[in-house]
C-alpha positions as CSV (number, residue, x, y, z in Angstrom):
1,M,0.0,0.0,0.0
2,P,1.4,3.5,-0.9
3,E,2.1,5.8,2.0
4,Q,-0.9,8.0,2.8
5,K,-0.2,11.7,2.2
6,I,-1.5,14.3,4.7
7,P,-2.6,17.4,2.9
8,P,-0.9,20.6,4.2
9,Y,-2.8,23.3,6.1
10,G,-4.7,25.4,3.6
11,A,-5.4,22.5,1.2
12,W,-8.1,20.6,3.2
13,K,-11.3,19.9,1.5
14,S,-14.4,21.4,3.2
15,P,-18.1,21.2,2.8
16,I,-18.4,24.9,3.7
17,T,-18.3,26.2,0.2
18,S,-18.9,29.8,-1.0
19,S,-22.0,28.6,-2.9
20,L,-23.4,27.0,0.3
21,I,-22.7,30.2,2.3
22,V,-24.3,32.5,-0.2
23,A,-27.2,30.4,-1.5
24,E,-28.6,29.7,1.9
25,S,-27.9,32.9,3.7
26,I,-29.6,36.3,4.2
27,S,-29.0,39.3,6.4
28,L,-31.5,40.2,9.1
29,M,-32.1,43.7,10.4
30,E,-34.5,46.0,12.2
31,V,-37.3,44.1,14.0
32,R,-40.5,45.9,14.8
33,L,-43.7,45.1,16.7
34,D,-47.2,46.1,15.5
35,G,-50.0,44.7,17.6
36,N,-49.7,40.9,17.5
37,D,-47.5,41.0,14.4
38,I,-43.7,41.0,14.3
39,Y,-41.9,42.5,11.3
40,W,-38.2,42.5,10.3
41,L,-36.0,43.4,7.3
42,E,-34.3,40.9,5.1
43,I,-31.4,41.5,2.7
44,R,-31.5,38.8,0.1
45,P,-28.3,38.2,-1.9
46,K,-30.2,35.9,-4.4
47,E,-32.4,38.9,-5.2
48,K,-29.4,41.1,-5.9
49,G,-29.3,42.4,-2.4
50,R,-32.9,43.6,-2.3
51,Y,-34.2,44.7,1.1
52,V,-37.6,43.1,1.9
53,V,-39.9,43.9,4.8
54,V,-41.4,40.7,6.2
55,R,-44.4,40.3,8.5
56,R,-44.9,37.4,10.8
57,S,-48.5,37.1,11.8
58,A,-49.7,35.7,15.1
59,D,-50.4,32.3,13.5
60,G,-46.8,32.0,12.4
61,T,-47.3,32.7,8.7
62,T,-44.8,35.1,7.0
63,T,-45.5,37.6,4.2
64,D,-43.3,39.8,2.1
65,I,-44.6,43.3,2.2
66,N,-42.8,45.0,-0.7
67,K,-43.1,42.6,-3.5
68,V,-40.9,44.4,-6.0
69,L,-39.4,47.6,-4.6
70,N,-36.3,47.7,-2.5
71,A,-36.9,49.0,1.0
72,R,-33.5,50.6,1.4
73,T,-32.2,54.2,1.9
74,R,-28.9,55.8,1.1
75,V,-29.0,58.6,3.7
76,H,-25.4,59.0,4.9
77,E,-24.8,56.4,2.2
78,Y,-24.9,53.7,4.9
79,G,-28.6,54.0,5.3
80,G,-30.7,52.1,7.9
81,G,-34.1,53.1,9.3
82,S,-35.7,52.8,5.9
83,W,-39.1,51.7,7.1
84,L,-41.7,51.7,9.8
85,V,-45.0,50.0,10.5
86,A,-48.2,51.2,12.2
87,G,-51.6,49.6,12.2
88,G,-50.7,47.1,9.5
89,T,-49.5,49.9,7.1
90,V,-45.8,49.9,6.2
91,Y,-44.0,53.1,5.2
92,F,-40.7,52.7,3.4
93,S,-38.1,54.4,1.3
94,N,-37.4,52.8,-2.1
95,F,-33.7,52.5,-3.1
96,D,-34.0,53.3,-6.8
97,D,-35.8,56.6,-6.7
98,G,-35.4,57.6,-3.0
99,R,-39.2,58.2,-2.7
100,L,-41.3,57.4,0.4
101,Y,-44.1,54.9,-0.2
102,R,-47.1,53.7,1.8
103,Q,-48.1,50.0,1.6
104,D,-51.5,49.5,3.0
105,A,-52.4,46.2,4.5
106,G,-54.0,43.8,2.0
107,T,-53.0,45.8,-1.0
108,Q,-50.5,45.0,-3.8
109,D,-49.5,48.4,-5.1
110,P,-47.6,50.9,-2.8
111,V,-48.7,54.6,-2.9
112,A,-45.9,57.2,-3.4
113,L,-45.9,59.9,-0.7
114,T,-43.1,62.1,-2.1
115,P,-42.5,63.5,-5.6
116,V,-40.6,62.0,-8.5
117,P,-37.0,63.3,-8.1
118,P,-35.2,65.3,-10.9
119,D,-33.1,62.2,-11.6
120,P,-32.1,59.1,-9.7
121,E,-28.9,60.6,-8.2
122,H,-30.2,64.1,-7.5
123,N,-33.1,63.0,-5.3
124,W,-34.5,63.3,-1.8
125,R,-33.6,60.5,0.5
126,Y,-35.5,59.6,3.7
127,A,-34.7,57.6,6.8
128,D,-35.3,57.2,10.6
129,G,-39.0,58.0,10.4
130,L,-41.9,57.9,12.9
131,L,-45.6,58.3,12.5
132,D,-47.5,61.3,13.8
133,R,-51.0,59.9,14.0
134,R,-52.5,63.1,15.4
135,R,-51.5,65.1,12.4
136,N,-51.3,62.3,9.8
137,L,-47.6,62.9,9.1
138,W,-44.4,60.9,8.5
139,I,-41.6,62.7,10.4
140,G,-38.0,61.7,9.8
141,V,-34.6,62.6,8.4
142,R,-34.4,63.9,4.8
143,E,-31.2,64.3,2.8
144,D,-31.7,66.7,-0.1
145,H,-29.5,66.0,-3.2
146,T,-31.6,67.9,-5.7
147,D,-29.5,71.1,-5.8
148,K,-26.8,70.2,-8.3
149,S,-24.8,73.4,-7.4
150,R,-24.1,72.2,-3.8
151,K,-21.1,69.9,-3.1
152,Y,-23.0,68.3,-0.2
153,P,-26.7,67.6,0.4
154,D,-28.7,69.4,3.0
155,N,-29.8,67.3,6.0
156,T,-32.8,68.1,8.2
157,I,-35.9,66.6,9.8
158,V,-39.0,67.0,7.8
159,S,-42.7,66.1,7.9
160,V,-44.4,64.5,5.0
161,P,-48.3,64.1,4.6
162,L,-49.5,60.6,4.5
163,G,-52.3,61.2,2.0
164,G,-50.4,59.9,-1.0
165,T,-50.8,62.9,-3.3
166,A,-47.0,63.5,-3.2
167,P,-47.4,67.4,-3.2
168,D,-43.8,68.1,-2.0
169,A,-40.7,66.6,-0.5
170,G,-41.6,67.5,3.0
171,R,-41.7,70.5,5.4
172,A,-38.5,71.2,7.3
173,L,-38.9,71.1,11.1
174,T,-35.2,71.6,12.0
175,S,-32.2,73.5,10.7
176,G,-28.8,74.8,11.7
177,H,-26.8,71.5,12.0
178,D,-25.0,69.3,9.5
179,F,-26.7,66.1,10.6
180,F,-29.8,64.9,12.4
181,S,-31.0,61.6,13.7
182,S,-33.4,59.8,16.1
183,P,-36.5,62.0,15.9
184,R,-38.9,61.0,18.8
185,L,-42.4,62.3,19.2
186,S,-43.7,62.7,22.8
187,P,-46.7,60.6,23.8
188,D,-49.0,63.6,23.6
189,G,-47.6,64.7,20.3
190,R,-46.6,68.2,21.5
191,S,-42.8,67.9,21.6
192,L,-40.2,66.4,19.3
193,A,-36.8,65.2,20.6
194,Y,-33.9,64.6,18.2
195,L,-30.1,64.3,18.0
196,A,-27.9,66.7,16.0
197,W,-24.2,67.1,15.4
198,D,-21.8,69.1,13.2
199,H,-18.6,68.7,11.3
200,P,-16.0,67.6,12.0
201,N,-17.6,65.4,14.6
202,M,-18.9,61.9,13.9
203,P,-21.9,60.9,16.1
204,W,-19.7,58.7,18.4
205,V,-17.5,61.7,19.1
206,G,-20.1,64.4,20.0
207,T,-23.9,64.9,19.6
208,T,-26.5,67.1,21.2
209,L,-30.1,66.1,22.3
210,Y,-32.7,68.7,21.7
211,V,-36.4,69.0,22.4
212,V,-38.7,71.4,20.4
213,A,-42.4,72.2,21.0
214,L,-44.8,71.6,18.1
215,S,-47.8,73.6,17.2
216,D,-51.2,72.1,16.3
217,D,-50.2,71.8,12.6
218,G,-46.9,70.2,13.4
219,A,-44.6,73.3,12.9
220,P,-42.0,74.1,15.5
221,A,-43.3,76.4,18.2
222,G,-40.2,78.2,19.6
223,A,-36.6,77.5,19.8
224,P,-35.3,74.0,20.6
225,M,-34.1,73.3,24.1
226,V,-30.8,71.5,24.8
227,I,-31.2,68.5,27.1
228,A,-27.7,66.9,27.0
229,G,-24.6,66.4,25.0
230,G,-22.1,68.6,23.2
231,A,-19.0,68.5,21.0
232,S,-17.2,66.0,23.3
233,E,-20.1,63.8,24.6
234,S,-21.7,61.1,22.4
235,L,-25.4,60.4,22.8
236,F,-27.4,57.6,21.5
237,Q,-31.1,56.6,21.1
238,P,-33.3,59.1,23.0
239,E,-36.7,57.7,24.0
240,W,-39.7,59.3,25.8
241,S,-41.0,57.5,28.9
242,P,-44.5,56.0,28.4
243,D,-46.0,58.9,30.4
244,G,-44.0,61.6,28.6
245,A,-42.5,62.9,31.9
246,A,-38.9,62.0,31.1
247,L,-36.5,61.5,28.3
248,F,-34.1,58.5,28.4
249,F,-30.9,58.4,26.4
250,V,-27.4,56.8,26.3
251,S,-24.4,59.0,27.0
252,D,-20.6,58.3,27.2
253,R,-20.0,61.2,29.7
254,T,-18.3,58.7,32.1
255,G,-16.2,57.1,29.5
256,W,-18.8,54.4,28.9
257,W,-22.1,54.5,27.0
258,N,-24.5,54.2,29.9
259,L,-28.2,54.9,30.3
260,Y,-29.6,58.2,31.8
261,R,-33.1,59.6,32.7
262,Y,-33.8,63.3,32.3
263,D,-36.8,64.6,34.2
264,L,-38.5,67.3,32.2
265,A,-40.2,68.9,35.3
266,T,-37.2,69.1,37.5
267,R,-34.5,69.1,34.7
268,D,-32.5,66.6,36.8
269,T,-30.5,63.8,35.1
270,R,-30.0,60.5,36.7
271,Q,-27.7,57.6,35.6
272,L,-29.2,54.1,35.5
273,A,-27.2,50.9,36.1
274,A,-23.8,52.5,36.1
275,R,-21.4,50.0,34.6
276,N,-18.1,49.9,32.7
277,A,-20.0,48.6,29.7
278,E,-21.4,49.9,26.5
279,F,-25.2,50.3,26.2
280,G,-24.7,52.3,23.0
281,Q,-23.3,51.7,19.5
282,P,-21.6,53.8,16.9
283,Q,-24.3,55.4,14.7
284,W,-23.2,54.3,11.3
285,N,-26.8,53.4,10.5
286,F,-30.2,54.8,11.4
287,G,-32.8,52.8,13.2
288,M,-30.6,51.3,15.9
289,S,-32.1,50.3,19.2
290,T,-30.3,48.8,22.3
291,Y,-33.1,49.2,24.8
292,A,-36.9,49.4,25.1
293,F,-39.6,49.9,27.7
294,A,-40.9,46.7,29.1
295,G,-43.6,48.5,31.1
296,R,-43.6,51.9,32.9
297,D,-41.1,50.8,35.5
298,R,-38.5,48.8,33.7
299,L,-36.3,48.6,30.6
300,V,-34.9,45.7,28.7
301,A,-31.5,46.6,27.4
302,T,-28.4,45.1,25.8
303,Y,-24.9,46.0,26.7
304,V,-21.4,45.0,25.7
305,E,-18.8,44.1,28.4
306,N,-15.3,42.9,27.5
307,G,-16.4,42.6,23.9
308,L,-19.4,40.3,24.5
309,G,-23.0,41.3,24.7
310,S,-25.7,40.6,27.4
311,L,-29.4,41.2,27.7
312,A,-30.8,42.6,31.0
313,L,-33.8,44.1,32.8
314,I,-33.3,47.4,34.5
315,D,-35.5,48.7,37.3
316,I,-36.0,52.4,36.5
317,A,-36.6,53.5,40.1
318,S,-33.6,51.8,41.7
319,G,-31.4,51.4,38.6
320,K,-30.8,47.8,39.5
321,L,-29.7,45.6,36.6
322,T,-30.6,41.9,36.3
323,R,-28.9,39.9,33.6
324,L,-31.2,37.6,31.6
325,D,-30.1,34.0,30.9
326,V,-30.3,33.7,27.1
327,P,-27.9,31.8,24.8
328,F,-26.8,34.8,22.8
329,S,-23.7,37.0,23.0
330,A,-24.6,39.7,20.4
331,F,-27.8,41.7,20.3
332,A,-29.3,44.3,18.0
333,S,-32.7,46.0,17.4
334,V,-34.1,45.4,20.8
335,R,-37.9,46.1,20.9
336,A,-40.7,45.5,23.4
337,D,-44.4,45.8,23.5
338,G,-44.5,47.6,26.8
339,G,-45.0,44.4,28.7
340,D,-43.4,40.9,28.7
341,L,-42.9,40.5,24.9
342,V,-39.4,41.4,23.6
343,V,-38.0,40.8,20.1
344,F,-34.4,41.3,19.0
345,I,-31.7,40.2,16.6
346,G,-29.5,37.7,18.5
347,G,-26.5,35.6,17.7
348,A,-23.7,33.7,19.3
349,V,-20.5,31.9,18.3
350,D,-22.6,28.8,17.6
351,R,-25.7,30.6,16.4
352,P,-26.2,32.8,13.3
353,P,-27.9,36.2,13.6
354,S,-31.6,35.4,14.1
355,V,-34.9,37.1,14.9
356,V,-35.7,36.1,18.5
357,Q,-38.9,36.4,20.5
358,L,-38.5,36.4,24.3
359,D,-41.2,36.2,27.0
360,L,-39.9,38.0,30.1
361,A,-42.5,36.3,32.3
362,T,-41.1,32.9,31.6
363,N,-37.7,33.8,30.2
364,K,-38.5,31.4,27.3
365,H,-37.3,32.4,23.9
366,Q,-38.3,31.3,20.3
367,V,-36.2,31.7,17.2
368,L,-38.5,33.1,14.5
369,K,-36.0,33.4,11.6
370,R,-32.4,32.5,11.1
371,S,-30.1,34.2,8.7
372,T,-29.0,30.7,7.7
373,D,-29.9,27.2,8.6
374,V,-26.7,25.6,7.3
375,A,-25.0,25.5,10.7
376,D,-27.8,23.3,12.1
377,K,-27.0,20.5,9.7
378,D,-25.0,17.7,11.3
379,E,-22.8,17.4,8.3
380,I,-21.7,21.1,8.8
381,K,-21.6,21.4,12.6
382,R,-18.5,19.3,13.1
383,Y,-16.5,21.6,10.8
384,L,-17.1,24.7,12.8
385,A,-14.1,26.0,14.7
386,P,-14.3,27.0,18.3
387,V,-13.6,30.7,19.1
388,Q,-11.2,32.0,21.8
389,A,-11.3,35.6,23.0
390,I,-7.7,36.7,23.4
391,D,-6.0,39.9,24.6
392,F,-2.4,40.5,23.8
393,P,0.3,43.1,24.4
394,T,0.6,46.0,22.0
395,E,2.5,49.2,21.8
396,N,2.9,51.8,24.6
397,G,2.3,49.1,27.3
398,K,-1.3,48.7,26.2
399,R,-3.3,45.6,25.5
400,A,-5.6,44.9,22.5
401,F,-8.3,42.3,21.8
402,A,-9.3,39.8,19.2
403,L,-11.3,36.6,18.5
404,Y,-9.2,33.7,17.4
405,Y,-10.4,30.6,15.4
406,P,-8.0,27.6,15.0
407,P,-8.0,25.4,11.9
408,T,-10.8,22.8,12.4
409,N,-11.7,19.8,10.1
410,P,-12.4,16.3,11.5
411,D,-11.3,14.7,8.3
412,Y,-7.7,15.7,8.5
413,T,-4.7,15.4,10.8
414,A,-2.3,18.3,10.9
415,P,1.0,17.6,9.1
416,P,3.8,16.9,11.6
417,G,5.8,20.0,12.4
418,E,3.8,22.3,10.2
419,K,2.0,25.4,11.5
420,P,-1.1,26.8,9.7
421,P,-1.3,30.0,7.7
422,L,-3.2,32.8,9.3
423,V,-5.8,35.3,8.0
424,V,-5.8,38.5,10.0
425,H,-9.1,40.3,9.6
426,C,-9.4,44.0,10.4
427,H,-13.0,45.2,10.5
428,G,-14.4,48.4,9.0
429,G,-15.6,51.5,10.6
430,P,-13.0,51.7,12.0
431,T,-15.2,52.1,15.1
432,A,-17.0,48.8,14.5
433,A,-16.1,45.5,16.2
434,A,-15.4,41.9,15.5
435,T,-18.6,39.9,15.5
436,S,-19.3,37.3,18.2
437,T,-22.0,35.6,16.1
438,L,-21.6,32.6,13.9
439,D,-20.1,33.7,10.6
440,L,-19.8,30.9,8.1
441,G,-17.4,33.1,6.1
442,I,-14.9,32.6,8.9
443,H,-15.3,28.8,9.0
444,Y,-14.8,28.8,5.2
445,W,-11.2,29.5,6.1
446,T,-10.7,27.4,9.2
447,S,-12.3,24.3,7.7
448,R,-9.6,24.4,5.0
449,G,-6.8,24.5,7.5
450,I,-6.3,28.2,7.8
451,A,-6.3,30.0,11.1
452,Y,-8.3,33.2,11.5
453,V,-8.1,36.1,13.9
454,D,-10.6,38.9,14.0
455,V,-8.9,41.9,15.6
456,N,-10.6,44.6,17.7
457,Y,-7.8,47.0,17.3
458,G,-7.7,50.3,19.2
459,G,-10.6,52.4,18.0
460,S,-13.0,49.5,18.1
461,T,-16.3,49.7,20.0
462,G,-17.1,47.7,23.0
463,Y,-14.3,48.7,25.3
464,G,-15.2,52.2,26.4
465,R,-14.3,55.7,25.1
466,E,-10.6,55.6,26.0
467,Y,-10.2,52.5,23.8
468,R,-12.2,54.1,21.0
469,D,-10.2,57.3,21.3
470,R,-6.8,55.5,20.9
471,L,-7.2,55.9,17.1
472,H,-7.5,59.7,17.3
473,L,-4.9,61.0,14.8
474,T,-3.2,57.5,14.7
475,W,-5.1,55.8,11.9
476,S,-2.6,53.6,9.9
477,I,-0.3,53.5,12.9
478,L,-2.1,52.1,15.9
479,D,-4.4,49.8,14.0
480,L,-1.4,48.4,12.2
481,D,0.4,47.9,15.5
482,D,-2.5,45.9,16.9
483,C,-3.1,43.7,13.9
484,I,0.6,42.9,13.6
485,N,0.9,42.2,17.4
486,A,-2.1,39.9,17.2
487,A,-0.4,37.8,14.5
488,K,2.9,37.9,16.5
489,Y,1.2,36.8,19.6
490,L,-0.3,33.8,17.9
491,A,3.0,33.0,16.3
492,E,4.8,33.1,19.6
493,K,2.2,30.8,21.0
494,K,3.1,28.4,18.2
495,N,-0.4,28.6,16.8
496,V,0.4,29.8,13.3
497,D,3.2,30.1,10.8
498,P,4.6,33.6,10.9
499,S,5.8,33.4,7.3
500,R,2.3,32.8,6.0
501,C,0.2,35.5,7.6
502,V,-2.0,37.6,5.4
503,I,-4.2,40.6,6.2
504,T,-7.6,41.4,4.9
505,G,-10.4,43.9,5.5
506,G,-13.1,46.0,3.9
507,S,-13.6,49.8,3.7
508,S,-11.4,51.3,6.5
509,G,-10.2,47.7,7.2
510,G,-9.1,47.7,3.5
511,Y,-7.1,50.9,4.2
512,T,-5.5,49.2,7.3
513,T,-4.7,46.2,5.0
514,L,-3.0,48.4,2.3
515,A,-1.2,50.5,4.9
516,A,0.2,47.4,6.6
517,L,1.5,46.1,3.3
518,T,2.9,49.5,2.3
519,F,4.5,50.8,5.5
520,R,5.3,47.6,7.4
521,D,7.1,44.3,6.4
522,Y,5.3,41.6,8.3
523,F,2.4,40.2,6.3
524,A,3.0,37.9,3.3
525,G,0.2,39.5,1.3
526,G,-3.4,40.6,1.6
527,A,-6.8,41.5,0.3
528,S,-8.5,44.9,0.1
529,Y,-12.3,45.0,-0.2
530,Y,-13.2,48.6,-1.4
531,G,-10.4,49.9,0.8
532,V,-9.1,53.4,0.9
533,S,-5.7,53.7,-0.9
534,D,-5.6,57.5,-1.1
535,P,-6.7,59.4,2.1
536,T,-6.2,62.7,0.4
537,A,-8.7,61.7,-2.3
538,L,-11.1,60.5,0.4
539,A,-10.9,63.8,2.1
540,K,-11.6,65.7,-1.1
541,E,-14.2,63.4,-2.8
542,T,-16.1,61.3,-0.3
543,H,-19.7,61.9,0.7
544,K,-20.9,64.4,3.3
545,F,-21.2,62.0,6.3
546,E,-17.5,61.0,6.3
547,S,-16.1,64.1,4.6
548,R,-14.6,65.4,7.9
549,Y,-14.0,62.0,9.6
550,L,-10.4,62.1,8.6
551,D,-9.9,65.3,10.6
552,W,-10.2,63.0,13.7
553,L,-8.4,60.0,12.2
554,I,-5.4,61.8,10.6
555,G,-5.8,65.6,11.0
556,P,-7.6,68.4,9.2
557,Y,-7.1,68.7,5.5
558,P,-5.3,70.6,3.9
559,A,-3.5,71.9,7.0
560,E,-2.1,68.4,7.5
561,E,-1.6,67.6,3.8
562,A,2.0,66.3,4.5
563,R,0.7,63.8,7.0
564,Y,-1.9,62.6,4.5
565,K,0.8,62.0,1.9
566,E,2.9,60.2,4.6
567,R,0.0,57.8,5.2
568,S,-1.1,57.3,1.6
569,P,-0.5,53.8,0.3
570,V,-0.9,54.9,-3.3
571,D,1.8,57.6,-2.9
572,H,4.2,55.0,-1.6
573,A,3.2,52.0,-3.7
574,E,6.8,51.3,-4.5
575,R,7.2,50.0,-0.9
576,V,4.7,47.2,-1.5
577,K,6.6,44.0,-2.1
578,R,3.9,41.4,-1.3
579,P,1.0,40.1,-3.4
580,V,-2.4,42.0,-3.1
581,V,-5.8,41.3,-4.4
582,F,-8.5,44.0,-4.7
583,F,-12.3,43.8,-4.8
584,Q,-14.4,46.8,-5.7
585,G,-17.9,47.9,-6.6
586,D,-18.3,50.1,-9.7
587,Q,-21.1,52.2,-8.0
588,D,-19.2,52.8,-4.8
589,K,-19.6,56.5,-3.7
590,I,-17.7,56.2,-0.5
591,V,-14.5,54.7,-2.0
592,P,-14.8,55.3,-5.8
593,P,-13.2,52.7,-8.1
594,D,-10.6,55.2,-9.3
595,Q,-8.9,55.0,-5.9
596,T,-8.5,51.3,-6.1
597,E,-7.4,51.4,-9.8
598,K,-4.6,53.9,-9.0
599,M,-3.2,51.4,-6.5
600,V,-3.7,48.5,-8.9
601,D,-1.9,50.3,-11.7
602,A,1.0,51.3,-9.4
603,L,1.5,47.7,-8.3
604,R,1.4,46.4,-11.8
605,R,4.0,48.9,-12.9
606,N,6.2,47.6,-10.1
607,R,5.6,44.0,-11.2
608,I,4.0,43.0,-7.9
609,P,1.5,40.1,-8.1
610,V,-1.9,41.8,-8.1
611,G,-5.5,40.8,-8.6
612,Y,-8.4,43.1,-9.3
613,L,-12.1,42.3,-9.5
614,L,-14.6,45.0,-10.3
615,F,-18.2,44.1,-9.7
616,S,-21.0,45.7,-11.7
617,G,-24.0,47.1,-9.7
618,E,-22.3,46.9,-6.3
619,Q,-21.8,49.8,-3.9
620,H,-19.8,50.0,-0.7
621,G,-20.2,46.5,0.5
622,F,-21.3,43.6,-1.7
623,R,-24.9,42.4,-1.6
624,Q,-25.4,40.2,-4.7
625,A,-25.0,36.5,-4.3
626,D,-22.8,35.8,-7.3
627,N,-20.4,38.6,-6.5
628,K,-20.0,37.6,-2.8
629,Q,-19.3,34.0,-3.9
630,R,-16.8,35.0,-6.5
631,A,-14.9,37.3,-4.2
632,L,-14.6,34.7,-1.4
633,D,-13.3,32.0,-3.8
634,A,-11.0,34.5,-5.6
635,E,-9.4,35.6,-2.3
636,L,-8.7,31.9,-1.3
637,F,-7.3,31.1,-4.8
638,F,-5.1,34.2,-4.7
639,Y,-3.6,33.4,-1.3
640,S,-3.1,29.7,-2.2
641,F,-1.2,30.2,-5.4
642,E,0.6,33.5,-4.6
643,I,1.3,33.1,-0.8
644,F,0.5,29.8,0.9
645,G,2.0,27.5,-1.8
646,T,-0.9,25.0,-1.5
647,R,-3.0,23.2,-4.1
648,L,-6.7,23.5,-3.4
649,S,-9.1,20.6,-3.2
650,F,-12.9,21.2,-3.7
């Protein structure tokens, strides 16, 4: 008998294929309650990334609400908060034309509430809406792109009549700030609370909470009153108490996003459940919710502590927090009916993101919809890698954090003396965080014998403001340190082969990837997904929401132009000596294709192995099934043939 050969790490055959991941997966967002019905939003790769509002009736049946249109908004480019429901009627923004629509229960054809725009790009965009039943109005954020002479759109909060005659694009209720979010109408309809902030701040740096009185016709009655916040205090999710006597909000004034109650009569502010934990999240998207009223006297809230999420009940009078025993470590879109019913998006390392219903009276939960059912199959479960939360030393005597996944495949034995290659993933944002939910895309790598580490470098959310502020003016320095030190830590522990470490990331994570390959000599190669290669171009050309973000990350432009050049991969492309593959959407407004193509051309001139895939119809982040599948496989092939030196088996 011939001697049996043991395939090297990286060449193991796996049932977790790109087609399996994409074909049987969707994204779940934004749950809502409406009477006895539960609604949520699905992003469907097989429908070219269409956003669909789904209703689950009390009898368990599900129905798609928008049959053809795409319930997605591009306010701030990242969107969110594109729809709401009340009394069985759904109101949503349509992606293609930006218009607001009303979909009445039992009807097939939606009714347009706002006018036809001058053209698809120079339109009005709507998000983060609420319903003013008393005045028959939709109230929410509008981003006005119709004035072609303006470099940036005008943002405000507007009211739109619900009648369906589409007379105008809405009446402005606020002004004087660059950005607005989170409009909240008081229970009696007489006051409107909202958040606002101005350049150069991002909402996780500094926001202000206002309240303005409304007249009988819904117009502002007087000047708005400041409740909390400012240029150096980040606020999140204001909510009126059920009786309208107080405003609740999340603030990071102590260094942690904690809950507060503001009494409108006494103007006193009281902290609830003080904790070194994060009850808020960075507002990249609209429509986010981390807490809800489960009655007049208690809140149900999620918080992140040491990078992992929990769900708890908070007694409003005493501030006492009681953690709920549920099998999830990540939570989003927490909603409640004012009693014992709670719904949320929940996930864990062994559970994909799912719509979950929880009965607080019994602490029993029911999963209503999973983003994928693949992981429940016995033939897949045994290929899932365990996860280990690690912290490791980094520069300046600090520590950073990551989630580590070892190679896992029961069909193979590791070759004697060989250590596996490592994929270092740097998330986007850069204020986001590594997910603690089941992500089959990670196990695509580990089941093939490739280790994977998801790095929460300094600047990530979930570890308090001090950790978030570490990235101030240090982008492409501190994040590189933390990603490299994560790989070095695993190599020192003999977990991985230091000569076969690659780095990958999307958006700002793509910039970290390119900067690491340009300015450091540790990684053997990498992959950039719609990553920034020219921060100067980003400062000059990107959309309004992020147009001053680089002031905080690098420094104000053009005053610090020299620093931008110092940190620009495309200006120092001759330093790149390792293979790189690029993935880009042709309709990306945040990182336009020409940025990526400048870097690709520079590397080709320098005869560096380079791959470039440009996907038609994709924006910032891929949503179409075929494109997601092709990108994942292409990244693996590129590493295998250019870096790992392995022959793939499928």
